[in-house]
C-alpha positions in Angstrom: 241.5 100.0 -243.3 238.7 102.8 -244.4 235.0 102.1 -243.7 233.3 101.6 -246.9 230.4 104.6 -246.9 227.6 102.0 -248.9 228.2 99.2 -247.0 228.1 101.0 -243.6 224.9 102.6 -245.0 223.4 99.4 -245.7 224.3 98.0 -242.2 222.8 100.8 -240.6 219.5 100.5 -242.6 219.2 96.9 -241.7 220.6 96.9 -238.4 217.0 97.8 -237.0 218.8 100.1 -234.3 217.4 103.2 -236.5 215.3 104.3 -238.7 216.0 104.9 -242.7 214.9 108.5 -242.1 217.5 109.0 -239.3 220.1 107.4 -241.3 219.2 110.0 -244.3 219.6 113.5 -242.0 222.6 111.9 -240.7 224.0 111.1 -244.0 223.2 115.1 -245.1 224.7 116.2 -241.7 227.9 114.3 -241.8 228.5 115.7 -245.4 227.9 119.5 -244.1 229.7 119.1 -241.1 232.4 116.7 -242.3 231.7 114.2 -239.9 231.2 110.5 -239.8 227.6 109.4 -240.4 227.8 107.0 -237.3 229.5 110.4 -235.0 226.7 112.1 -236.0 224.2 109.3 -234.7 226.0 109.0 -231.7 226.5 112.9 -231.0 222.5 113.2 -231.6 221.6 110.4 -229.6 220.2 108.0 -232.1 222.9 105.2 -231.6 224.9 104.2 -229.0 229.2 104.6 -229.1 229.3 100.7 -228.6 226.8 99.6 -231.3 228.3 102.2 -233.8 231.6 100.5 -233.2 230.6 97.1 -233.9 229.1 98.1 -237.1 232.3 99.7 -237.8 234.1 96.5 -236.9 231.5 94.6 -238.8 232.0 96.6 -242.1 235.7 96.0 -241.8 236.2 92.5 -240.9 237.5 92.6 -237.8 236.7 91.6 -234.1 235.0 94.0 -232.1 236.1 93.3 -228.2 234.9 94.6 -224.8 237.8 94.7 -222.2 235.4 95.6 -219.2 235.9 93.1 -216.4 238.9 91.8 -218.2 242.3 91.7 -216.5 245.1 92.2 -218.5 248.5 90.9 -217.8 250.9 93.5 -216.5 253.8 92.2 -219.2 251.2 92.4 -221.8 249.8 96.1 -221.0 253.2 97.4 -220.7 253.9 96.7 -224.0 252.4 99.7 -225.1 253.5 102.8 -222.9 250.6 104.5 -221.1 251.0 108.0 -222.5 250.9 106.3 -225.9 247.8 104.1 -224.6 246.2 107.5 -223.2 246.8 109.8 -226.4 245.9 107.2 -229.0 243.1 105.3 -227.0 245.0 102.1 -227.8 245.4 99.0 -225.4 247.7 95.8 -225.7 245.4 93.2 -224.1 246.5 89.7 -225.3 249.4 87.9 -226.7 249.4 85.0 -228.6 251.3 82.8 -231.1 249.7 84.8 -234.3 250.8 88.4 -232.6 249.9 91.1 -230.2 246.3 91.8 -230.2 245.2 95.7 -229.4 241.9 97.2 -228.8 241.6 100.6 -230.1 239.0 103.3 -230.9 240.6 104.3 -234.4 241.8 101.3 -236.7 242.7 103.3 -239.4 245.7 104.8 -237.1 248.4 102.9 -239.0 251.3 105.4 -237.8 250.7 104.5 -234.0 250.0 100.4 -235.1 253.6 100.7 -237.2 255.1 102.1 -234.1 253.9 99.6 -231.6 255.1 97.1 -234.2 258.7 98.2 -234.4 258.8 98.6 -230.5 257.4 95.0 -229.6 258.7 93.0 -232.6 255.4 91.0 -232.8 252.7 91.2 -235.7 249.8 93.6 -234.5 246.1 92.7 -234.7 243.7 95.3 -234.2 240.4 95.1 -232.7 237.5 97.6 -232.2 236.4 98.9 -228.9 234.5 101.4 -227.2 235.7 104.7 -225.5 234.2 103.2 -222.0 236.1 99.8 -222.7 239.3 101.7 -223.2 238.9 103.7 -219.7 238.3 101.2 -217.9 241.4 99.2 -219.1 243.6 102.4 -218.7 242.9 102.2 -214.9 245.0 98.9 -214.7 248.0 101.0 -215.6 248.3 102.4 -212.2 247.6 99.2 -210.6 250.2 97.3 -212.6 252.5 100.1 -212.0 252.1 100.0 -208.1 252.3 96.3 -207.9 255.7 96.3 -210.0 256.8 98.9 -207.9 256.4 97.4 -204.6 258.1 94.2 -206.1 261.2 96.0 -207.2 261.5 98.0 -203.8 260.9 94.7 -201.9 263.9 92.8 -203.9 266.2 95.7 -204.3 266.2 97.2 -200.9 266.7 93.7 -199.3 269.8 93.4 -201.2 271.0 97.0 -200.6 270.6 96.1 -196.9 272.9 93.3 -197.1 275.4 95.5 -198.6 275.1 98.3 -195.9 275.2 95.6 -193.3 278.8 95.1 -194.3 279.9 98.4 -193.7 280.8 99.8 -190.1 277.8 101.9 -188.8 278.2 105.8 -189.0 280.7 105.3 -191.2 281.4 108.1 -194.0 281.1 107.1 -197.6 283.9 108.4 -199.9 283.0 110.0 -203.2 284.3 107.0 -204.8 282.0 104.6 -202.9 279.2 107.1 -203.1 279.8 106.8 -207.1 279.9 103.3 -207.2 276.6 102.8 -204.8 274.7 105.4 -207.2 275.4 103.1 -210.1 274.5 100.0 -208.6 272.0 98.0 -210.3 269.4 97.7 -207.2 269.6 101.6 -206.5 269.1 102.5 -210.5 266.1 100.4 -210.6 264.3 102.5 -207.8 265.3 105.8 -208.6 263.9 105.1 -212.1 261.2 103.3 -211.0 260.3 106.4 -208.5 260.6 108.8 -211.4 258.4 106.7 -213.8 255.7 106.2 -211.2 255.6 110.0 -210.6 255.6 110.8 -214.4 252.8 108.4 -214.9 250.8 109.7 -212.1 251.0 113.5 -213.2 252.8 114.2 -210.3 254.7 118.0 -210.2 257.3 117.4 -207.4 259.2 114.3 -205.7 259.7 114.7 -202.1 262.5 112.1 -200.9 262.5 112.6 -197.0 264.9 110.9 -194.5 263.6 110.1 -191.0 264.9 108.3 -188.2 263.8 104.7 -189.0 262.7 105.2 -192.9 262.8 106.9 -195.8 259.7 108.6 -197.0 258.8 109.3 -200.6 255.7 111.5 -201.6 254.2 113.0 -204.5 252.9 116.4 -205.2 249.6 115.6 -207.6 247.4 118.3 -208.4 249.0 120.9 -205.6 248.4 118.2 -202.7 251.3 116.0 -201.1 250.5 112.0 -201.3 252.5 109.7 -199.4 253.9 107.1 -202.3 256.2 104.8 -200.5 258.2 104.3 -197.4 261.6 102.8 -198.2 264.3 101.4 -195.6 266.6 103.6 -194.1 269.5 102.1 -196.0 268.5 103.1 -199.3 268.8 106.6 -198.3 272.9 107.3 -199.3 272.1 105.4 -202.5 269.1 107.1 -204.0 270.4 110.7 -203.0 273.9 109.6 -204.6 272.1 108.2 -207.8 270.0 111.8 -208.1 273.3 113.7 -207.4 275.0 111.9 -210.3 271.8 112.3 -212.6 271.8 116.0 -211.8 275.8 116.6 -211.9 276.0 117.5 -208.2 279.2 117.1 -205.8 278.4 113.4 -204.2 280.5 113.9 -201.1 278.6 117.4 -200.3 276.5 116.9 -197.8 276.6 120.3 -195.3 275.3 122.5 -197.8 272.1 122.8 -200.1 272.9 121.9 -203.8 270.8 122.7 -206.6 271.0 120.9 -210.6 268.8 119.5 -213.2 268.7 116.7 -215.8 266.4 115.9 -218.4 265.1 112.5 -220.0 264.5 112.3 -223.7 261.9 109.7 -225.0 259.7 109.2 -227.6 256.6 110.0 -225.5 258.3 113.4 -224.9 261.0 115.3 -223.0 260.5 115.7 -219.4 263.1 118.1 -217.6 263.8 117.5 -213.4 265.1 120.3 -211.4 266.7 118.6 -208.3 267.4 120.3 -204.6 268.9 118.9 -202.0 268.7 120.3 -198.3 270.7 118.9 -195.4 268.3 117.7 -192.6 269.0 116.3 -189.2 268.4 112.8 -190.1 270.1 113.1 -193.8 269.6 115.0 -197.0 266.0 115.8 -197.9 265.8 115.9 -202.0 263.0 117.5 -203.8 262.6 116.8 -207.6 260.4 119.5 -209.9 258.8 117.8 -212.7 258.8 119.9 -215.8 257.1 118.4 -219.1 258.4 120.0 -222.2 255.3 120.3 -224.2 256.3 121.1 -228.0 252.7 122.7 -228.6 253.2 124.8 -225.8 250.1 126.4 -223.7 247.8 129.3 -224.8 246.3 132.1 -222.6 242.8 130.3 -223.0 243.9 126.8 -221.9 245.7 128.3 -218.8 242.1 129.6 -217.7 241.9 133.3 -219.2 238.8 134.2 -220.6 236.6 137.1 -221.5 237.3 140.8 -220.7 240.4 139.3 -218.9 241.8 137.8 -222.0 241.3 141.0 -223.8 243.2 143.2 -221.2 246.1 141.0 -221.4 246.4 140.8 -225.1 245.9 144.6 -225.2 249.0 145.0 -222.6 251.1 142.7 -224.7 250.6 144.9 -227.9 252.5 147.8 -226.3 255.9 148.6 -226.7 256.9 149.7 -223.2 255.4 149.1 -219.8 255.4 146.3 -217.2 253.2 143.6 -217.0 253.2 142.0 -213.6 252.3 138.6 -212.5 251.4 138.2 -208.5 250.6 135.3 -206.4 252.3 132.8 -203.7 254.7 130.2 -204.9 253.3 127.3 -207.0 250.4 129.2 -208.1 251.3 128.9 -211.9 252.9 132.8 -212.1 255.9 131.5 -214.2 254.0 129.3 -216.7 251.7 132.2 -217.8 254.7 134.4 -218.1 256.2 131.9 -220.2 253.2 131.6 -222.3 253.1 135.3 -222.7 256.7 134.9 -223.9 255.9 132.5 -226.5 253.0 134.6 -227.9 255.3 137.3 -228.2 258.6 135.4 -229.6 258.9 136.4 -233.2 261.9 137.3 -235.5 261.7 140.9 -235.0 262.2 141.1 -231.5 264.8 140.4 -229.1 263.7 138.6 -225.6 266.1 138.7 -222.9 265.1 137.1 -219.3 267.3 136.9 -215.7 265.5 134.0 -214.0 266.1 132.1 -210.8 265.7 129.2 -211.8 265.1 128.6 -215.7 262.3 126.3 -215.5 261.9 126.0 -219.4 264.3 126.5 -222.0 262.9 128.3 -225.0 264.0 128.8 -228.4 265.1 132.2 -229.6 265.2 133.8 -226.0 268.3 134.7 -224.1 267.8 133.2 -220.8 269.8 133.8 -217.8 270.4 132.3 -214.6 271.0 134.1 -211.6 274.0 133.1 -209.4 273.9 135.0 -206.3 277.3 133.8 -204.7 279.5 135.4 -207.5 277.4 138.2 -207.3 274.8 137.7 -210.6 271.6 138.7 -208.9 268.4 139.9 -210.4 269.3 143.3 -210.2 273.0 142.9 -211.4 271.8 140.7 -214.5 268.8 143.3 -215.2 271.4 145.9 -215.4 273.8 144.0 -217.8 270.4 143.0 -219.8 269.7 146.6 -220.7 272.9 146.8 -222.9 272.1 144.0 -224.8 269.5 145.7 -226.8 266.4 143.7 -225.4 262.8 144.7 -226.7 261.5 142.7 -224.3 262.5 141.8 -221.0 261.2 139.1 -218.5 262.3 139.5 -214.7 261.7 136.2 -213.1 260.5 137.8 -209.7 260.8 141.2 -208.1 262.3 140.6 -205.1 263.8 143.9 -203.9 264.0 147.7 -204.1 266.9 147.7 -206.5 265.4 145.2 -208.8 262.1 146.8 -208.9 263.8 150.5 -209.6 265.5 148.8 -212.7 262.4 147.0 -213.9 260.5 150.3 -213.8 263.1 152.4 -215.4 263.6 149.9 -217.9 260.0 150.0 -218.9 260.1 154.0 -219.2 263.1 153.6 -221.5 261.2 151.7 -224.3 261.0 148.3 -223.1 258.1 145.8 -222.2 259.0 144.4 -219.0 257.4 140.8 -217.4 257.8 139.9 -214.1 256.4 138.0 -210.9 255.6 139.8 -207.5 254.6 138.0 -204.4 251.4 139.3 -203.1 248.0 137.8 -202.6 245.8 140.4 -205.0 246.2 142.4 -208.1 245.4 145.5 -206.0 248.1 144.5 -203.4 251.1 144.5 -205.8 250.7 148.4 -205.8 251.3 148.9 -202.3 254.2 146.5 -202.4 255.7 148.2 -204.9 255.5 151.5 -202.9 257.0 149.6 -199.8 260.0 148.4 -202.1 260.7 152.5 -202.5 259.2 152.6 -206.3 257.4 156.3 -206.5 253.7 156.3 -207.1 254.2 158.6 -210.3 256.5 156.0 -211.6 254.2 153.0 -211.1 251.2 155.0 -212.8 253.7 155.7 -215.7 254.8 152.1 -216.0 252.1 149.7 -215.2 249.4 148.3 -217.7 248.0 145.4 -216.4 248.7 143.3 -212.9 247.5 139.7 -213.1 247.0 137.7 -209.9 246.4 134.0 -209.8 245.9 130.4 -208.2 245.5 126.8 -209.5 242.1 125.2 -208.6 241.9 121.2 -209.2 239.5 120.3 -212.4 236.9 118.1 -211.7 237.3 114.5 -212.7 234.3 113.0 -215.3 232.6 111.2 -212.3 231.5 114.7 -210.9 228.2 114.7 -208.7 225.5 117.2 -209.9 223.9 119.3 -206.8 221.8 122.4 -206.5 222.9 124.8 -203.5 220.8 124.9 -200.2 219.7 127.6 -198.3 222.4 127.0 -195.9 225.2 126.7 -198.4 224.0 130.2 -200.4 224.2 132.0 -197.1 227.5 130.8 -196.6 229.0 131.5 -199.9 227.2 135.2 -199.4 229.3 135.7 -196.3 232.5 135.9 -199.1 230.9 136.8 -202.4 228.5 139.2 -203.5 226.1 136.5 -205.1 223.8 139.1 -207.0 226.9 140.4 -208.5 228.1 136.8 -209.5 224.7 136.3 -211.1 224.6 139.2 -213.1 228.4 138.2 -214.3 227.2 135.1 -215.4 224.3 136.2 -217.2 226.3 139.1 -219.2 228.5 136.0 -220.3 226.1 133.7 -221.2 227.0 130.8 -218.8 223.4 130.7 -217.2 219.8 131.7 -219.0 218.8 135.5 -218.3 216.1 134.0 -215.8 218.3 131.9 -213.7 218.2 131.9 -209.9 220.9 130.5 -207.6 218.2 127.6 -206.8 218.1 126.8 -210.6 221.8 126.9 -211.4 223.8 123.2 -211.2 226.9 122.9 -209.3 229.0 120.3 -209.0 231.1 118.1 -206.2 233.9 115.7 -206.4 233.0 111.9 -206.7 236.0 109.2 -206.4 236.6 106.9 -208.9 238.9 104.2 -209.7 240.8 106.6 -212.0 240.9 109.7 -209.9 240.7 108.6 -205.8 240.3 112.3 -205.0 237.7 113.2 -207.8 239.8 115.6 -209.3 242.5 115.3 -212.0 244.7 118.2 -213.4 244.9 122.0 -212.6 243.4 125.0 -214.0 244.3 128.6 -213.4 241.6 131.5 -211.6 242.7 134.9 -212.6 241.7 138.6 -211.7 243.3 140.9 -214.7 243.4 144.6 -213.1 244.0 147.2 -215.8 245.5 150.4 -214.6 242.9 152.7 -215.9 243.1 156.6 -215.0 240.7 156.6 -212.4 243.2 153.9 -210.9 246.1 156.2 -211.5 244.4 158.8 -209.6 243.7 156.9 -206.4 247.5 155.5 -206.5 248.8 159.0 -206.5 246.4 159.6 -203.9 247.9 156.8 -201.7 244.7 154.5 -201.7 245.0 151.3 -200.0 244.8 148.0 -201.9 241.1 147.5 -201.0 240.2 151.2 -202.1 241.9 150.0 -205.5 240.2 146.8 -205.8 236.5 148.4 -205.2 237.4 150.3 -208.4 238.8 147.8 -210.1 235.4 145.8 -210.0 233.6 148.8 -211.1 235.5 149.3 -213.6 234.7 145.3 -214.9 237.5 143.4 -213.0 236.3 139.8 -212.1 238.1 138.7 -208.9 239.8 135.7 -208.4 236.9 134.3 -206.0 234.2 135.1 -208.8 236.7 133.7 -211.4 236.4 130.5 -209.5 232.9 130.4 -209.0 232.6 131.0 -212.6 234.5 127.6 -213.6 232.3 125.9 -210.8 229.1 127.0 -212.5 230.7 125.8 -215.8 231.4 122.6 -213.8 235.1 122.6 -214.2 235.7 122.6 -210.4 233.9 122.7 -207.2 233.0 125.7 -205.0 234.7 124.0 -202.1 238.1 123.8 -204.0 237.5 127.2 -204.8 237.1 128.8 -201.5 240.2 126.3 -200.2 242.6 127.8 -202.6 241.6 131.5 -202.5 241.7 131.3 -198.2 245.2 130.2 -198.2 
């Protein structure tokens, strides 16, 4: 179903919505830029997207529909899984005797139409719609899922309660009984729904926390924990047992913490889950880390690196030896940054080996080793063995102690490129931390190339609200950041005009919407990349403090995390409040 160019041009000329001159100019521009005529007219503001889609529908002989304000039956909506609906801008909205009516932006997407046809076993009837219409319809997935979820919990937990009341109170269940409970259909449904709901919400972690009278389920979304559901206390043993079965953990071990993992393979993409159980006063607390396996991987640019910081990392990665350190607290995205760098370095010419705790992502052609402290396989012992495996590049999950730090430094001295993480709040702070671990300053200056420090900030949703800094807000920001220096950075990077002032630069606030209750959606890194230059080497050898090193690094062009955050805020990607919240943590 391709739109005939002559037909569409005739429709445009006769529509009265756009002049013939504009159509002719758009036709010329479309050929030069390899775009559609309608796409050019819409981007130039000559035609609305809705009008263009309506004309396409007319030219193809298919109906144009608007889903705004239309309540879609949950059973019909769920015929197309949400990830597929979002990725392909397609919504199932009506089921008739003739087939399944689907609203979409690209009716030429035959592969997705064929996929849905095979999945639902019905004739697919494509309908043209607008992006606003799709966007509004997508919000119904969340409502539909929440309703289904509550219904399942209500039904299934009632049956679980009835079963549990048959047993004696306080009676410990055997491994066989726990296994039977884990395979009980109500329990399976509840756990499956908890996990699917978390994935669709974009959660990074699921917290299942036992209390005195209930079981609280919380999701971490964009770094913030949210209450998802309160379940009856009776569901706890079955839910924990089910998760243990999935992750191959000991069912009858409740006194000691356990770690495991499992994977879900689907047409929508593979998802890995890392499971941790911990004994608490009211029972076992379970935390599930959700790790989405993206076949396309990340790039340093998509992680938020830009400008000189990006150049410094690429320069460091070209070295045959030395150390690249990534600093930050737990959950700041350090491991993701290292994995991205490894992905870029992963070529047939090099041998890459890692020692990690835990292995978060499995990577092809990379030899990954999981530490096991209980049997003596620590970071230090693992690294010592790796050096006998003829590696070119080594990744150490974390430098935690002096022995690991010393081995990593020696490895980088003997012709290996070493990547690792370290728990410090800033890039400059990594240097005194390594000295505290017993690494000699002269060894640090000989090996460390770059230190990256980072945090994750929430990204503003499209419903964001524009505003300008008041005098009071400007004075408040001046207490934590050099506003004049920041303005010069923005001008140098051509983010704002050369004559811009803080009074003329727009900033943005979150605006809650149906799609995003917080006004934020997704996260992005803010970074500082400190290059170990000759002058900084001299400061390290003199025993300078972290503040002195950072001051010199700023003179030599380093943008601090706070400055990088304000940089993103001026671009409209996050808010100043979010940046200050994250940096001050």
